[in-house]
C-alpha positions, 0 to 999 in steps of 0.5 A: 516473412509472415509473423504471428503475434504471440497470443496473450492470456485472458488473465493478463488482459483482465489486469492493467498496469499500475496507475502509480507506475504509469504516472511516475513514468509520465512525470519522468518523461516530462522531466527528461524533456526539461520540464520542472516537475514535482513528483508526488506520485511515488509511495517511497520514503525519501530517506536513506536506508539507515547505515547499520542496515546497509552495513548488514547487507555488505557484511552478509555479502562479505561473509558469503551470503550470496547464494540461494536461501530457503524459499520461505526465508532464512531462519535468522530473519524468520526468528526476527519477524517472530520476535517482532510480532511478539514485541509489537503486535502481542501475537506469537508465531513460530518460525514455520508459521512465517514466510518471506517474499520479495516484497509484501506484494509478492506475499499477497499475490502468493496467498491469492494464487494459492487459495482462489478458484475461478469466481471466488470473491475477495472483498476490497474496501475502496479506496484501495491500493491499486494492485489489490483488485488486479491481483485478484483478477490475475488469480481468477478471482472476483474483486468485490469493491465496497465503497467507503466514503469520507462519512465513514472515515474511508473505512469499512464498517461492520454493516458494509462487510456483512452486506458484501459477504456471499457464499463465494467470499474467500478473503477480506483484504484490510490495509491499515493505515491505508494507501491512499487515505491513511485511514487507520482501524482502531481497536473498536473498529477492528473488533467490529469487523472481526465480530462479523468474520467470526460469524462467517467461517468460510471467510479469511482475513488478510491484513496489509500492515506495511504502513503499521509504524507510520501512525500519528497518534502514538498508539500501538499497532492493532492486530486482529489476531490479538483482538480475536484469537479465534480467527488465527487459523484463517488470518494472514498478517502481511508486512515488510520492511520497505516503508518502515525502514526506507528499504524499498529496493531491498524487496523484503516482505513477510507473512504470518499465518496458518501452516497449510496456507504458508506451505501452499504459498511457498509452493507458489513461490518456489515455482516463480521467484524462489527465495528473496535475495540472501543479503536483503534478508540479512539487512531486513533481520538487522532492521528488525533486531537493531536500533529502532530510533530511525522509525520514530524520527521518520514518523515525526517527519511524516507527521510534520509534512502531513500537517503542512500538506493538509493545510496547503490543500485546504487553502486552495479554493475547490479542494478539501482535505481530511487529515489522515491517521497514518501512512505518507499520503493525503487524499484531498477531494477535488469535487469543487474543481469539477465543472471548471474550465482550464485556461484553454477552455477544456472542461474538467469533468473527472479527477483524472482531468484534474490530475492531468491539468496539474501535471501539464499546467502546474508541473505537479504529478499527482494520482487520480482517485479513480485509480483507487476506486473512489472519486473525485479525489487525488492522491498526493505522496508526502514522502518528500521534503517540506520545501517540495510540498510548499512549492507544490502547494503554491503551484496548485493554488495558482493553477486552481486560481487560473480556472474558469468557473461555470 
């Protein structure tokens, strides 16, 4: 019988699977084969969701909250989000200026799908979260990558932004603190960027603040709308509960912005997933409304892990690691390892080669910087125990000592 493959769209052929998911799958395959693998690829808190949040989900189900909810989120959750913005960010959003999705990732995608036409440009500072460029491509847009090296703290400058803007620019995406570098834009840096945007009224700003509460200097969040209120009608603030409250599996993200944009985003969501899960929204509301002590406890643990992980990396010949401002990743340079040879004689030519060597020979799964748009670096998640980080550091040190210099 003759069969014909279903033809794929040009859209899907433009994008690639998430490198972090692919790396995690490879690590899991090796584990299934009996290999002892320390997986430092996963951007997921290793803490349990706080008990009162779990209880809120259970109570919601017991109360019959198991049916379809409003596409843009339950009123209770949107009220909790509104209160959060006022309390923590110094900005006021009514509940009809807030939308809820199945994760912050969906909120970002909805915004791009609702606003981009073919060839529209989106400025993405690099290093970037791996999904930004591919989501832009999936929505027929053009990602404009602006490299931001260690000389600028892995951050976009006002000059870099000004140079990247064209008549086709529709969005600037900022992730602060950043995945993968942990870089954080302080008030002065944010003011410089908003100053540029104020001069270009056709450019909108999207901030991905999912790591907002994982910041190690003790300062308050920096919100561009609070700094430049004139940008309010062309800014989308994106956030969620996944990282702050260890709720990755609940799949709740949210956005706040101008009503016409949110209405269009809600149309996109109504024709894709519809509403997020009702019991997850009840849990998210409880997280935002309730005891916040977990947030500080987790932040302190991440800071201790960051400090030790940076120390371990900087003790390895060929690796240098800057200290991140927030999030739960480190982004060490492996430039000193490029050009060395593995014990089998093969040459390390790229950061992907280094990452594969560490996986295969040291049993430590990390991600290559090329996946995040800036090489030669590695991304390591520190959302794991100090014992695991100690073990990983020792393994990587031994692996690097086994390399042959040119």
